[in-house]
N, C-alpha and C positions, 0 to 999 in steps of 0.2 A: 166900406166897413169890413169887408173881408180881410183887407190888409191889417186893420186894427185887431181883428180876431186872431189872425195869424201871429201878429206880434205878441198878443196876450198869451196865446197858446204856446208860442215859441219860447217865450221867456222862461216859463217854468221848465220846459223841456231842456233848455240850455243850462239852467241851474242844476237840474237833475243829472245831466250829462257831465257837467263840470264837477258835481259832487261825486259821481261815480269815478271820474278820472282822478279826483283828489284822493278818494279812498284807495284806488288802485296804486297810486304813487306812495301812499303811506304803507300799504301792504308790501310794496316792493322795497321800501326803505327798511321796514322791519325784517323782511326776508334777507336783505343784504346785511343788516346788522347781525342777524342770527348766524348767517354764513360766516361772517368775519369772526364772531366769537367761537364758532365751531372750528374754524381754521386755527385760531390762536390756541385752542385746547389741543388740537391735533399736533401742532408744532411743539407745544410744551411736552406732550406725551412722547413724541419722537425724540426730543432732546433727552428726556429721562431714560428712554430705552437705549439711546446711543451711549450715554454714560455707563449704564449697566453692562452693555456689551463690551465696552472698552475695559471695564474692570474685569470681566470674565476672560477677556482676551489676553491680558497681561501675563498670567501664568503660562498660557499656551505659547506665547511669544518667547518666554524665557526657556521653556522646554525645547522649542524649535531652535533657539540659539545654541543650546547645549548640544543637541543632536548635530547641528551644523558643525560645531567645533570638533565633535568626535569624528564626524565623517571626514573632515579635513585631515585630522591626525591619521586616520585609517588610510586615507588616500595617499598621504605621504609615505606611510609605512609600506604599502603595497607597491607603489611606484619605485621606492628605494629597493625593495626586494627584487622586483622585476629587472631594474637596472643592474643590480649585482649579478643576477643570473645571466643577463645578456653579456656583461663584461667577462664573466667566467667562461662562457661559451666562445666568445671572441678570442680570449687568451688561449683556450684549448685549440681552436682552429689555427691560430698563429703558430703554436708549438708544432702541431701536426704538419703545417705547411713547411716550416723550417726543417723538420725531420725528413720530409719527402724531397726537399730541395737537392740534397747531395745525390740522392738516387736518380733524380730527374736530370741533374747535370751529368752524372756518369753515363746514364743512358743516352743522352744526347751526344756525348763525346764518342761513345762507341759507334753511334750511327754515323758520325762524321768520319771516323777512322776508316 
């Protein structure tokens, strides 16, 4: 009779345990659904923020492009000016070398004589 008592006592316990397991799974399901909804809201908010940031970024990008163009023009101007100075100095050095050449040749011929 003890086995019958155990079965009778065990049955309600089993039902209680399954009910609590069932309640836990429903709770988990609702938590999961809540988390999914929260994630969807977060993604929607992030998409909205992304669009706003892109709108704010467009004028900055245009300004950056303008500055980049100005820097390229300035760089061309400066490198052209430097190239012109270098060419002028090279020309002056060539002229001085040719001016000194006859005196160097005369000096070398005197030493040979």
